[in-house]
MDTraj code that builds the backbone (N, CA, C; nanometers):
import mdtraj as md
import numpy as np

residues = "UNK UNK UNK UNK UNK UNK UNK UNK UNK UNK UNK UNK UNK UNK UNK UNK UNK UNK UNK UNK UNK UNK UNK UNK UNK UNK UNK UNK UNK UNK UNK UNK UNK UNK UNK UNK UNK UNK UNK UNK UNK UNK UNK UNK UNK UNK UNK UNK UNK UNK UNK UNK UNK UNK UNK UNK UNK UNK UNK UNK UNK UNK UNK UNK UNK UNK UNK UNK UNK UNK UNK UNK UNK UNK UNK UNK UNK UNK UNK UNK UNK UNK UNK UNK UNK UNK UNK UNK UNK UNK UNK UNK UNK UNK UNK UNK UNK UNK UNK UNK UNK UNK UNK UNK UNK UNK UNK UNK UNK UNK UNK UNK UNK UNK UNK UNK UNK UNK UNK UNK UNK UNK UNK UNK UNK UNK UNK UNK UNK UNK UNK UNK UNK UNK UNK UNK UNK UNK UNK UNK UNK UNK UNK UNK UNK UNK UNK UNK UNK UNK UNK UNK UNK UNK UNK UNK UNK UNK UNK UNK".split()
xyz = np.array([
    [-6.7589, 1.7110, -2.5842],
    [-6.8853, 1.7582, -2.5461],
    [-6.8454, 1.8771, -2.4267],
    [-6.9395, 1.9530, -2.4473],
    [-6.9295, 2.1137, -2.3811],
    [-7.0737, 2.0923, -2.2922],
    [-7.0239, 2.1213, -2.1459],
    [-7.1626, 2.1401, -2.0696],
    [-7.1681, 2.3083, -2.0391],
    [-7.2930, 2.3282, -2.0497],
    [-7.2985, 2.4807, -2.0533],
    [-7.4191, 2.4917, -1.9025],
    [-7.3748, 2.5752, -1.8026],
    [-7.4706, 2.5814, -1.6917],
    [-7.5179, 2.7068, -1.6815],
    [-7.6564, 2.7278, -1.6522],
    [-7.6921, 2.8456, -1.6621],
    [-7.8091, 2.8423, -1.5234],
    [-7.7640, 2.9460, -1.4501],
    [-7.8227, 2.9760, -1.3279],
    [-7.9221, 3.1036, -1.3268],
    [-8.0554, 3.1055, -1.2945],
    [-8.1336, 3.1915, -1.3033],
    [-8.2347, 3.2150, -1.1750],
    [-8.2597, 3.3414, -1.1498],
    [-8.3600, 3.3415, -1.0185],
    [-8.4684, 3.3822, -1.0802],
    [-8.5857, 3.3350, -1.0810],
    [-8.7038, 3.3797, -1.1100],
    [-8.8012, 3.3603, -1.0312],
    [-8.8446, 3.4974, -0.9718],
    [-8.9604, 3.5123, -0.8606],
    [-8.9286, 3.4406, -0.7491],
    [-8.8102, 3.4695, -0.7343],
    [-8.7334, 3.3716, -0.5954],
    [-8.6964, 3.2376, -0.6441],
    [-8.7464, 3.1851, -0.7387],
    [-8.7133, 3.0312, -0.7530],
    [-8.5693, 3.0398, -0.8244],
    [-8.4872, 2.9375, -0.7646],
    [-8.3682, 2.9393, -0.8565],
    [-8.3837, 2.8081, -0.9758],
    [-8.3669, 2.8291, -1.0662],
    [-8.3786, 2.7549, -1.2233],
    [-8.2388, 2.7413, -1.2486],
    [-8.1900, 2.5834, -1.2608],
    [-8.0837, 2.5410, -1.3076],
    [-8.0897, 2.4833, -1.4397],
    [-8.0458, 2.4992, -1.5421],
    [-8.0582, 2.4174, -1.6711],
    [-7.9098, 2.3916, -1.7184],
    [-7.8931, 2.2808, -1.7645],
    [-7.7824, 2.1912, -1.8223],
    [-7.7887, 2.1681, -1.9321],
    [-7.7109, 2.2467, -2.0427],
    [-7.7475, 2.2498, -2.1895],
    [-7.6374, 2.1697, -2.2105],
    [-7.6336, 2.0352, -2.3005],
    [-7.4979, 1.9447, -2.3350],
    [-7.4820, 1.9811, -2.5050],
    [-7.3947, 2.0192, -2.5526],
    [-7.3734, 2.0203, -2.6939],
    [-7.2478, 1.9410, -2.7513],
    [-7.2860, 1.8816, -2.8536],
    [-7.1626, 1.8354, -2.8995],
    [-7.1163, 1.9164, -3.0462],
    [-6.9831, 1.9182, -3.0491],
    [-6.9405, 1.9746, -3.1456],
    [-6.8803, 1.8628, -3.2580],
    [-6.9415, 1.7931, -3.3421],
    [-6.8745, 1.7072, -3.4391],
    [-6.8290, 1.7528, -3.5629],
    [-6.7243, 1.8048, -3.5917],
    [-6.6587, 1.8525, -3.7032],
    [-6.6300, 1.7237, -3.8005],
    [-6.7005, 1.6708, -3.8564],
    [-6.6912, 1.5411, -3.9095],
    [-6.6583, 1.5919, -4.0757],
    [-6.5638, 1.5438, -4.1126],
    [-6.5466, 1.5940, -4.2721],
    [-6.6503, 1.5304, -4.3598],
    [-6.6840, 1.5584, -4.4839],
    [-6.7678, 1.5379, -4.5935],
    [-6.7378, 1.3896, -4.6417],
    [-6.8241, 1.2974, -4.6616],
    [-6.8235, 1.1572, -4.7187],
    [-6.7502, 1.2020, -4.8476],
    [-6.7021, 1.0999, -4.9033],
    [-6.6447, 1.1205, -5.0606],
    [-6.7352, 1.0294, -5.1137],
    [-6.8509, 1.0764, -5.1321],
    [-6.9704, 1.0113, -5.2120],
    [-7.0654, 1.0921, -5.2869],
    [-7.1010, 1.0258, -5.3852],
    [-7.2483, 1.1060, -5.5068],
    [-7.3592, 1.0417, -5.4649],
    [-7.4563, 1.1352, -5.5169],
    [-7.5950, 1.0573, -5.4978],
    [-7.6903, 1.1252, -5.5540],
    [-7.8098, 1.0797, -5.5854],
    [-7.9414, 1.1366, -5.6405],
    [-8.0385, 1.1311, -5.5277],
    [-8.1489, 1.1958, -5.5783],
    [-8.2821, 1.1998, -5.4809],
    [-8.4063, 1.2131, -5.5723],
    [-8.5051, 1.1520, -5.5250],
    [-8.6250, 1.1577, -5.6439],
    [-8.6658, 1.3223, -5.6746],
    [-8.6906, 1.3216, -5.7994],
    [-8.7310, 1.4550, -5.8603],
    [-8.7905, 1.5418, -5.7613],
    [-8.7666, 1.6736, -5.7798],
    [-8.8874, 1.7704, -5.7347],
    [-9.0186, 1.7333, -5.7715],
    [-9.0987, 1.7545, -5.6632],
    [-9.2367, 1.7351, -5.7050],
    [-9.3611, 1.8054, -5.6030],
    [-9.4658, 1.8464, -5.7151],
    [-9.6019, 1.8933, -5.6544],
    [-9.6947, 1.7533, -5.6265],
    [-9.7533, 1.7890, -5.5132],
    [-9.8562, 1.6733, -5.4781],
    [-9.9786, 1.7307, -5.4592],
    [-10.1005, 1.6746, -5.4465],
    [-10.2243, 1.7101, -5.3817],
    [-10.2419, 1.7021, -5.2354],
    [-10.2632, 1.7799, -5.1825],
    [-10.3028, 1.8212, -5.0372],
    [-10.3673, 1.6613, -5.0094],
    [-10.3308, 1.6058, -4.8878],
    [-10.3551, 1.4632, -4.8535],
    [-10.3118, 1.3439, -4.8941],
    [-10.2409, 1.3467, -5.0023],
    [-10.1796, 1.2205, -5.0958],
    [-10.0472, 1.1766, -5.0079],
    [-9.9706, 1.0928, -5.0632],
    [-9.8650, 1.0553, -4.9997],
    [-9.7538, 1.0743, -5.0802],
    [-9.6140, 1.1280, -5.0269],
    [-9.5084, 1.1803, -5.0596],
    [-9.4003, 1.0496, -5.0366],
    [-9.3340, 1.0225, -5.1442],
    [-9.2304, 0.9170, -5.1277],
    [-9.1180, 0.9922, -5.1830],
    [-8.9840, 0.9667, -5.1129],
    [-8.8648, 1.0288, -5.1601],
    [-8.7576, 0.8821, -5.1619],
    [-8.6759, 0.8726, -5.2335],
    [-8.5766, 0.7752, -5.2240],
    [-8.4488, 0.8648, -5.2695],
    [-8.3453, 0.8190, -5.1791],
    [-8.2080, 0.8468, -5.1762],
    [-8.1354, 0.7477, -5.2330],
    [-8.0594, 0.7776, -5.3453],
    [-7.9626, 0.6714, -5.3876],
    [-7.8046, 0.7216, -5.3934],
    [-7.7113, 0.6230, -5.3603],
    [-7.5892, 0.6475, -5.3747],
    [-7.5373, 0.6107, -5.4962],
    [-7.4827, 0.7111, -5.5665],
    [-7.4266, 0.6591, -5.7121],
    [-7.2703, 0.6368, -5.7387],
    [-7.2175, 0.7002, -5.6211],
    [-7.0483, 0.6837, -5.6014],
    [-7.0009, 0.6718, -5.4708],
    [-6.9277, 0.5759, -5.4257],
    [-6.8937, 0.5748, -5.2766],
    [-6.7642, 0.4907, -5.2696],
    [-6.6784, 0.5104, -5.1715],
    [-6.5731, 0.4038, -5.1674],
    [-6.6069, 0.2773, -5.1302],
    [-6.5504, 0.1709, -5.1862],
    [-6.6347, 0.0331, -5.1792],
    [-6.6040, -0.0336, -5.0375],
    [-6.4988, 0.0429, -4.9798],
    [-6.4563, -0.0127, -4.8351],
    [-6.5251, 0.0333, -4.7433],
    [-6.6145, 0.1149, -4.7349],
    [-6.6646, 0.1529, -4.6162],
    [-6.8210, 0.1622, -4.6057],
    [-6.8877, 0.1550, -4.4921],
    [-7.0138, 0.1502, -4.4685],
    [-7.0558, 0.2590, -4.4393],
    [-7.2119, 0.2978, -4.5183],
    [-7.2583, 0.4156, -4.4845],
    [-7.4175, 0.3819, -4.4485],
    [-7.4569, 0.4838, -4.3656],
    [-7.6030, 0.4749, -4.3403],
    [-7.6576, 0.6112, -4.4006],
    [-7.7350, 0.5734, -4.4637],
    [-7.8631, 0.6704, -4.5401],
    [-7.9649, 0.7450, -4.4518],
    [-7.9700, 0.8519, -4.4619],
    [-8.0856, 0.9327, -4.3797],
    [-8.1638, 1.0278, -4.4943],
    [-8.2325, 1.0689, -4.3800],
    [-8.3297, 1.2018, -4.4612],
    [-8.3211, 1.3144, -4.3724],
    [-8.3472, 1.4536, -4.4187],
    [-8.3800, 1.5443, -4.2863],
    [-8.5035, 1.6043, -4.3648],
    [-8.5883, 1.6699, -4.2786],
    [-8.6953, 1.7558, -4.3196],
    [-8.6369, 1.8925, -4.3382],
    [-8.5622, 1.9196, -4.2726],
    [-8.4956, 2.0533, -4.3186],
    [-8.3236, 2.0026, -4.2708],
    [-8.2559, 2.1420, -4.2875],
    [-8.0990, 2.1004, -4.2749],
    [-8.0679, 2.0326, -4.1535],
    [-8.1549, 2.0443, -4.0364],
    [-8.1381, 2.0183, -3.9015],
    [-8.2258, 1.9197, -3.8453],
    [-8.3350, 1.8776, -3.9158],
    [-8.4646, 1.8072, -3.8736],
    [-8.4352, 1.6656, -3.9283],
    [-8.3692, 1.5689, -3.8415],
    [-8.3813, 1.4252, -3.8811],
    [-8.4911, 1.3475, -3.9093],
    [-8.5251, 1.2575, -4.0233],
    [-8.6145, 1.1620, -4.0073],
    [-8.5741, 1.0320, -3.9562],
    [-8.6705, 0.9945, -3.8406],
    [-8.6577, 0.8833, -3.7575],
    [-8.6226, 0.7643, -3.8449],
    [-8.5056, 0.7152, -3.7902],
    [-8.4662, 0.5978, -3.8791],
    [-8.5650, 0.4916, -3.9092],
    [-8.6939, 0.4985, -3.7929],
    [-8.8040, 0.3879, -3.7965],
    [-8.8796, 0.4110, -3.9072],
    [-8.9134, 0.5328, -3.9709],
    [-8.9737, 0.5874, -4.0787],
    [-8.9098, 0.5442, -4.2083],
    [-8.7734, 0.5032, -4.2378],
    [-8.7244, 0.4943, -4.3506],
    [-8.6915, 0.3674, -4.3979],
    [-8.7050, 0.3064, -4.5219],
    [-8.7166, 0.1665, -4.5664],
    [-8.5892, 0.1731, -4.6338],
    [-8.5097, 0.0688, -4.5807],
    [-8.3576, 0.0918, -4.6650],
    [-8.3987, -0.0378, -4.7826],
    [-8.3733, -0.0024, -4.9090],
    [-8.3897, -0.0836, -5.0097],
    [-8.2438, -0.1792, -5.0334],
    [-8.1355, -0.1235, -5.0018],
    [-8.0357, -0.1863, -5.0064],
    [-7.9234, -0.1534, -4.9425],
    [-7.7768, -0.1702, -4.9995],
    [-7.6701, -0.0962, -4.9184],
    [-7.6687, 0.0526, -4.9679],
    [-7.7403, 0.0870, -5.0789],
    [-7.7026, 0.2217, -5.1305],
    [-7.8335, 0.2948, -5.1816],
    [-7.9632, 0.2461, -5.1128],
    [-8.0666, 0.3161, -5.1333],
    [-8.1630, 0.3011, -5.0207],
    [-8.2410, 0.4273, -4.9978],
    [-8.3303, 0.3981, -4.8843],
    [-8.4608, 0.5144, -4.9194],
    [-8.5697, 0.4629, -4.8945],
    [-8.7000, 0.5368, -4.8991],
    [-8.7692, 0.5717, -4.7929],
    [-8.8331, 0.6891, -4.8080],
    [-8.9118, 0.7401, -4.6941],
    [-9.0543, 0.7700, -4.7678],
    [-9.1605, 0.7230, -4.6921],
    [-9.2970, 0.7343, -4.7419],
    [-9.3665, 0.8360, -4.6283],
    [-9.4077, 0.9644, -4.6767],
    [-9.4877, 1.0347, -4.5836],
    [-9.6314, 1.0387, -4.6137],
    [-9.7423, 0.9621, -4.5551],
    [-9.8548, 0.9607, -4.6018],
    [-9.9120, 1.0984, -4.5492],
    [-10.0593, 1.1258, -4.6131],
    [-10.1380, 1.2732, -4.5608],
    [-10.0659, 1.3888, -4.5737],
    [-10.0000, 1.4187, -4.6598],
    [-9.9084, 1.5429, -4.6518],
    [-9.9962, 1.6563, -4.6737],
    [-9.9718, 1.7394, -4.6027],
    [-10.0149, 1.9019, -4.5867],
    [-9.9509, 1.9978, -4.6371],
    [-10.0154, 2.1258, -4.6656],
    [-9.9437, 2.2362, -4.7223],
    [-9.8304, 2.2769, -4.6205],
    [-9.8176, 2.2445, -4.4978],
    [-9.7105, 2.2820, -4.4114],
    [-9.6099, 2.1725, -4.4415],
    [-9.6355, 2.1002, -4.5017],
    [-9.5151, 1.9446, -4.5339],
    [-9.4082, 2.0204, -4.6348],
    [-9.4563, 2.1270, -4.7179],
    [-9.4057, 2.1963, -4.8369],
    [-9.2444, 2.2211, -4.8145],
    [-9.1539, 2.2053, -4.8698],
    [-9.0329, 2.2260, -4.8216],
    [-8.9349, 2.1649, -4.9041],
    [-8.8175, 2.1566, -4.8730],
    [-8.6777, 2.1261, -4.9189],
    [-8.6558, 1.9904, -4.8146],
    [-8.6429, 1.8645, -4.8746],
    [-8.6210, 1.7322, -4.8104],
    [-8.4517, 1.6868, -4.8657],
    [-8.3781, 1.6481, -4.7584],
    [-8.2407, 1.5926, -4.8012],
    [-8.2071, 1.4795, -4.7649],
    [-8.1089, 1.4216, -4.8597],
    [-8.0625, 1.2889, -4.8255],
    [-7.9162, 1.3164, -4.7907],
    [-7.8946, 1.2523, -4.6723],
    [-7.7855, 1.2479, -4.5994],
    [-7.6946, 1.0914, -4.5787],
    [-7.5765, 1.1046, -4.5610],
    [-7.5241, 0.9871, -4.5381],
    [-7.4099, 1.0083, -4.4239],
    [-7.3695, 0.8929, -4.3664],
    [-7.2909, 0.9028, -4.2575],
    [-7.2094, 0.7647, -4.2310],
    [-7.0694, 0.7926, -4.2547],
    [-6.9754, 0.6872, -4.2207],
    [-6.9120, 0.6701, -4.0978],
    [-6.8147, 0.6085, -4.0781],
    [-6.7744, 0.5630, -3.9504],
    [-6.6809, 0.7184, -3.9374],
    [-6.6377, 0.8183, -3.9998],
    [-6.5394, 0.9279, -3.9955],
    [-6.5989, 1.0469, -4.0812],
    [-6.7162, 1.0213, -4.1296],
    [-6.7730, 1.1633, -4.2075],
    [-6.8979, 1.1578, -4.2290],
    [-6.9990, 1.2671, -4.2581],
    [-7.1083, 1.2752, -4.2521],
    [-7.1601, 1.3931, -4.3791],
    [-7.2366, 1.3803, -4.4737],
    [-7.2421, 1.4992, -4.5566],
    [-7.3990, 1.4773, -4.5835],
    [-7.4353, 1.5883, -4.6661],
    [-7.5754, 1.5890, -4.7045],
    [-7.5567, 1.6028, -4.8611],
    [-7.6236, 1.4829, -4.9273],
    [-7.5458, 1.4450, -5.0860],
    [-7.6620, 1.4798, -5.1739],
    [-7.7771, 1.4985, -5.1648],
    [-7.8772, 1.5695, -5.2603],
    [-7.9932, 1.5969, -5.1927],
    [-8.1255, 1.6438, -5.2655],
    [-8.2357, 1.7209, -5.2193],
    [-8.3625, 1.6972, -5.3092],
    [-8.4920, 1.7314, -5.2318],
    [-8.5941, 1.6788, -5.3300],
    [-8.7002, 1.7968, -5.2710],
    [-8.7325, 1.9114, -5.3553],
    [-8.8388, 2.0096, -5.3247],
    [-8.9740, 1.9487, -5.3246],
    [-9.0607, 1.9648, -5.2276],
    [-9.1731, 1.9398, -5.2335],
    [-9.2950, 2.0334, -5.2258],
    [-9.4053, 2.0602, -5.3002],
    [-9.4761, 2.1402, -5.3066],
    [-9.6192, 2.0647, -5.3111],
    [-9.6887, 2.1458, -5.1824],
    [-9.8330, 2.0293, -5.1507],
    [-9.9442, 2.1543, -5.1925],
    [-10.0403, 2.1316, -5.2517],
    [-10.1321, 2.2055, -5.2675],
    [-10.2714, 2.1500, -5.2995],
    [-10.3503, 2.2706, -5.2962],
    [-10.5202, 2.1972, -5.3427],
    [-10.5215, 2.1879, -5.4902],
    [-10.6346, 2.0783, -5.4821],
    [-10.6857, 2.0715, -5.6455],
    [-10.7344, 2.1799, -5.7041],
    [-10.7295, 2.2082, -5.8108],
    [-10.7870, 2.3355, -5.8710],
    [-10.9390, 2.3628, -5.8578],
    [-10.9798, 2.4600, -5.8079],
    [-11.1169, 2.4943, -5.7747],
    [-11.1819, 2.5705, -5.9092],
    [-11.2937, 2.5780, -5.8900],
    [-11.3756, 2.6396, -5.9761],
    [-11.3523, 2.8130, -5.9981],
    [-11.3240, 2.8691, -6.1119],
    [-11.3039, 2.9948, -6.0892],
    [-11.3834, 3.0586, -5.9952],
    [-11.3691, 3.2047, -5.9178],
    [-11.4548, 3.2553, -5.8433],
    [-11.5502, 3.3440, -5.8982],
    [-11.5104, 3.4067, -6.0444],
    [-11.5949, 3.4575, -6.1126],
    [-11.5301, 3.4256, -6.2896],
    [-11.6410, 3.4480, -6.3533],
    [-11.5779, 3.4228, -6.4975],
    [-11.7051, 3.4744, -6.5993],
    [-11.6611, 3.5070, -6.7051],
    [-11.7601, 3.6112, -6.7953],
    [-11.6936, 3.6126, -6.9264],
    [-11.7778, 3.5966, -7.0445],
    [-11.7472, 3.6264, -7.1809],
    [-11.8371, 3.7161, -7.2597],
    [-11.7737, 3.7684, -7.3330],
    [-11.8590, 3.8493, -7.4505],
    [-11.8099, 3.8565, -7.5692],
    [-11.9112, 3.8736, -7.6453],
    [-11.8569, 3.8755, -7.8122],
    [-11.9633, 3.9549, -7.9013],
    [-11.9165, 3.9495, -8.0190],
    [-11.9601, 4.0132, -8.0873],
    [-12.0311, 3.9321, -8.2146],
    [-12.1491, 3.8865, -8.2514],
    [-12.2206, 3.8317, -8.3701],
    [-12.1574, 3.7037, -8.3775],
    [-12.1068, 3.6130, -8.2587],
    [-12.0374, 3.5123, -8.2728],
    [-11.9068, 3.4915, -8.3530],
    [-11.8320, 3.5729, -8.3781],
    [-11.7039, 3.6307, -8.4272],
    [-11.5677, 3.6230, -8.3501],
    [-11.6046, 3.7005, -8.2569],
    [-11.4948, 3.7207, -8.1573],
    [-11.5372, 3.7369, -8.0424],
    [-11.4662, 3.6478, -7.9355],
    [-11.4974, 3.6595, -7.8062],
    [-11.3753, 3.6702, -7.7123],
    [-11.4410, 3.7333, -7.6014],
    [-11.3144, 3.7662, -7.5208],
    [-11.3767, 3.7160, -7.3749],
    [-11.3035, 3.6262, -7.3024],
    [-11.3319, 3.5718, -7.1661],
    [-11.2023, 3.6281, -7.0593],
    [-11.2784, 3.6302, -6.9437],
    [-11.2068, 3.6197, -6.8385],
    [-11.2569, 3.5679, -6.7505],
    [-11.1461, 3.5298, -6.5977],
    [-11.2099, 3.4671, -6.4888],
    [-11.1088, 3.5195, -6.3747],
    [-11.1589, 3.5006, -6.2905],
    [-11.0514, 3.5027, -6.1550],
    [-11.0581, 3.3845, -6.0626],
    [-10.9023, 3.3325, -6.0295],
    [-10.9240, 3.1994, -5.9558],
    [-10.8365, 3.2010, -5.8491],
    [-10.9128, 3.1265, -5.7592],
    [-10.8377, 3.0875, -5.6380],
    [-10.7080, 3.0717, -5.6176],
    [-10.6052, 3.1134, -5.5319],
    [-10.4571, 3.0591, -5.5159],
    [-10.4784, 2.9421, -5.4432],
    [-10.3900, 2.8313, -5.4978],
    [-10.4121, 2.6947, -5.4637],
    [-10.2713, 2.6299, -5.4677],
    [-10.1645, 2.7074, -5.4961],
    [-10.0072, 2.6586, -5.4844],
    [-9.9874, 2.5635, -5.5889],
    [-10.0523, 2.5097, -5.6835],
    [-10.0099, 2.4172, -5.7837],
    [-10.0506, 2.4717, -5.9180],
    [-9.9392, 2.4986, -5.9854],
    [-9.9495, 2.5502, -6.1074],
    [-10.0443, 2.4970, -6.2171],
    [-10.1572, 2.5686, -6.2731],
    [-10.2863, 2.5164, -6.3455],
    [-10.2922, 2.6201, -6.4236],
    [-10.3351, 2.5247, -6.5447],
    [-10.3766, 2.6110, -6.7045],
    [-10.5368, 2.5964, -6.7290],
    [-10.6006, 2.7100, -6.7263],
    [-10.7643, 2.6995, -6.7303],
    [-10.7702, 2.7149, -6.8905],
    [-10.8679, 2.6230, -6.9341],
    [-10.8852, 2.6343, -7.0730],
    [-11.0364, 2.6449, -7.0881],
    [-11.0870, 2.7437, -7.2086],
    [-11.2431, 2.7682, -7.2120],
    [-11.2552, 2.6878, -7.3499],
    [-11.3823, 2.5793, -7.3383],
    [-11.4198, 2.5114, -7.4327],
    [-11.5548, 2.5650, -7.4873],
])
top = md.Topology()
chain = top.add_chain()
for i, resn in enumerate(residues, 1):
    res = top.add_residue(resn, chain, resSeq=i)
    for name in ("N", "CA", "C"):
        top.add_atom(name, md.element.get_by_symbol(name[0]), res)
traj = md.Trajectory(xyz[None], top)
């Protein structure tokens, strides 16, 4: 553990900040695993991610965790452990700002690794086109066009 001291004078007031950093250079764990497939969900719905170890040394105990980004740990209180090799995280009411890559992590007594990931894309349900129009000649050939709003979910529009 390293202690770093900062001393600054700001408008005549002396401010002291102590920053503690821990340099843990644990080697990667000898494991393999999978995560839920990448998913696109509607704004306001629930996102669920499961991490599953598929290969691990049988003599080691591991804690499975999840990360919102490479460095933002999901609190253990939000993770439901299914058994010794799998865990699930449920996040209700996801918003567009929740879009991103979520990682499965594992920590052993002398190792730590990220072993899989799930990409989450949150968007809004398709909206009616902003403008549309069709023109034709004697009911034999029609040409239609429309302009849609961007809602971040791949959508196919059809004319009936």
